[in-house]
BAFI-3210 file (N, C-alpha, C; in Angstrom, 3 decimals, decimal comma, padded with zeros to 6 digits):
// residues 64
n [1|2|3|4|5|6|7|8|9|10|11|12|13|14|15|16|17|18|19|20|21|22|23|24|25|26|27|28|29|30|31|32|33|34|35|36|37|38|39|40|41|42|43|44|45|46|47|48|49|50|51|52|53|54|55|56|57|58|59|60|61|62|63|64]
n.u [000,971|000,441|001,835|000,975|-001,331|-002,989|-003,161|-004,325|-006,783|-010,219|-013,069|-016,214|-019,246|-021,445|-024,778|-028,476|-031,523|-034,772|-037,661|-038,919|-038,911|-037,811|-034,951|-033,523|-030,038|-027,213|-024,746|-024,952|-024,878|-024,268|-020,654|-019,453|-020,492|-021,315|-022,655|-026,211|-028,426|-030,595|-031,627|-032,604|-034,141|-036,291|-035,814|-033,394|-034,278|-031,986|-028,870|-025,907|-024,778|-022,652|-021,320|-020,931|-021,000|-022,390|-024,999|-028,129|-031,145|-034,284|-036,615|-038,415|-042,199|-042,285|-043,885|-044,485]
n.v [-001,336|002,361|005,408|007,728|009,927|010,399|007,983|006,382|006,969|006,251|004,853|005,821|003,925|005,014|005,858|005,102|005,847|004,112|003,389|001,165|-002,970|-004,176|-003,253|-001,520|-001,369|001,033|001,886|004,838|005,162|006,046|005,994|005,721|004,114|000,182|-002,851|-003,437|-004,439|-005,995|-006,052|-006,838|-006,153|-007,407|-009,387|-008,066|-005,413|-004,125|-003,745|-004,311|-002,996|-005,231|-004,631|-001,667|-001,023|000,893|001,444|000,389|001,081|000,152|002,598|002,943|002,336|002,345|000,098|-002,876]
n.w [000,024|-001,101|000,573|-000,279|-000,671|-002,954|-004,156|-002,507|-002,461|-001,598|-003,810|-003,328|-003,869|-005,784|-004,513|-004,946|-004,850|-005,364|-006,576|-007,302|-007,732|-009,368|-011,598|-013,888|-014,832|-016,455|-016,117|-016,661|-019,038|-022,546|-023,952|-021,534|-020,476|-019,461|-020,309|-020,556|-017,208|-015,551|-012,554|-009,226|-006,575|-004,752|-002,694|-000,599|-000,495|-001,419|-004,083|-005,321|-008,353|-010,596|-012,450|-012,594|-009,643|-008,328|-005,757|-005,330|-003,439|-002,425|-002,041|001,247|001,323|-001,573|-004,193|-004,014]
ca.u [-000,104|001,520|001,213|000,617|-002,702|-003,902|-003,043|-005,224|-008,576|-011,471|-014,061|-017,346|-020,210|-023,124|-026,249|-029,401|-032,816|-035,528|-039,036|-039,752|-037,932|-036,831|-034,714|-032,111|-028,190|-026,498|-023,362|-025,288|-025,313|-023,116|-019,130|-018,776|-021,382|-021,401|-024,246|-027,552|-027,949|-031,256|-031,696|-034,140|-034,115|-037,115|-035,324|-032,972|-034,075|-030,968|-028,382|-025,278|-024,494|-022,025|-020,478|-020,468|-020,490|-023,483|-025,609|-029,356|-031,812|-035,663|-036,997|-039,661|-043,039|-042,533|-044,142|-043,815]
ca.v [000,066|003,732|006,077|008,786|010,225|010,428|006,594|005,397|007,414|005,078|004,733|004,901|003,481|005,918|005,268|005,272|005,135|003,402|003,098|-000,161|-003,641|-004,405|-002,019|-001,725|-000,390|000,760|002,576|006,047|004,817|006,153|005,501|005,552|002,789|-000,613|-003,458|-003,223|-005,443|-006,196|-006,169|-007,326|-005,787|-007,089|-009,856|-007,666|-004,173|-003,252|-004,601|-003,176|-003,343|-006,051|-003,969|-000,262|-001,119|001,441|000,953|000,583|000,759|000,571|003,830|002,676|003,149|002,255|-000,920|-004,629]
ca.w [-000,082|-000,666|002,034|-001,574|-000,414|-004,409|-004,712|-001,242|-002,696|-001,630|-004,346|-002,846|-004,262|-005,914|-003,840|-005,961|-004,004|-006,762|-006,211|-008,033|-006,806|-010,363|-012,022|-014,819|-014,609|-017,444|-015,785|-016,909|-020,790|-023,627|-023,925|-020,034|-019,568|-019,308|-020,781|-019,365|-016,477|-014,887|-011,242|-008,523|-005,280|-003,771|-001,246|000,483|-000,200|-002,173|-004,343|-005,607|-009,743|-010,865|-013,407|-011,764|-008,392|-007,667|-004,932|-005,378|-002,269|-002,376|-001,114|002,054|001,093|-002,902|-004,347|-003,855]
c.u [000,964|000,752|000,771|-000,799|-003,742|-003,819|-004,028|-006,877|-009,496|-012,473|-015,288|-018,230|-021,484|-024,630|-027,206|-030,753|-033,799|-036,861|-039,719|-038,789|-037,389|-036,667|-033,327|-030,724|-027,756|-025,107|-023,783|-024,806|-023,590|-021,610|-019,008|-019,740|-021,056|-022,861|-025,263|-028,003|-029,339|-031,225|-032,539|-033,636|-035,219|-036,870|-034,624|-033,208|-033,224|-029,888|-027,303|-025,147|-022,778|-020,854|-019,840|-020,233|-021,772|-024,384|-027,098|-030,200|-033,609|-036,091|-038,239|-040,902|-043,510|-043,054|-043,652|-043,215]
c.v [001,291|004,315|007,727|009,211|010,251|008,991|005,908|006,114|006,092|005,376|004,319|005,021|004,744|004,950|005,930|004,640|004,895|003,290|001,630|-001,399|-004,273|-003,149|-002,578|-000,975|000,095|001,675|003,862|006,264|005,330|005,440|005,239|004,435|001,415|-001,884|-003,622|-004,560|-005,253|-006,510|-005,921|-007,040|-006,213|-008,439|-009,064|-006,172|-003,467|-004,102|-003,564|-003,936|-004,165|-005,294|-002,675|-000,323|000,083|000,839|001,529|000,340|001,010|001,610|003,076|003,040|002,564|000,719|-002,193|-005,315]
c.w [-000,016|000,063|000,603|-000,959|-001,600|-004,633|-003,806|-001,429|-002,558|-002,602|-003,419|-003,668|-004,410|-005,082|-004,558|-005,113|-004,815|-005,639|-006,660|-007,524|-007,961|-011,377|-013,099|-014,402|-016,015|-017,560|-016,266|-018,838|-021,684|-023,570|-022,640|-019,340|-019,454|-020,055|-019,734|-018,712|-015,710|-013,388|-010,230|-007,373|-004,188|-002,635|-000,133|000,372|-001,045|-002,906|-005,448|-007,694|-010,155|-011,716|-013,010|-010,620|-007,496|-007,234|-005,046|-004,350|-002,862|-001,246|000,146|001,446|-000,601|-002,884|-004,262|-004,362]
res [x|x|x|x|x|x|x|x|x|x|x|x|x|x|x|x|x|x|x|x|x|x|x|x|x|x|x|x|x|x|x|x|x|x|x|x|x|x|x|x|x|x|x|x|x|x|x|x|x|x|x|x|x|x|x|x|x|x|x|x|x|x|x|x]
***
């Protein structure tokens, strides 16, 4: 591990609150995106995108 603070930056996943239990993620689309994946939050209420690491959280009071 380096002592240089610029190389020790921790990447924090973007947290996205959603109202649906089944969502899709394409990493933001365009040339910086990734293939579209469909994710199901119904079991745990949250899930991470396996490509970009975005953390999706189902907002309380949303559909089942």
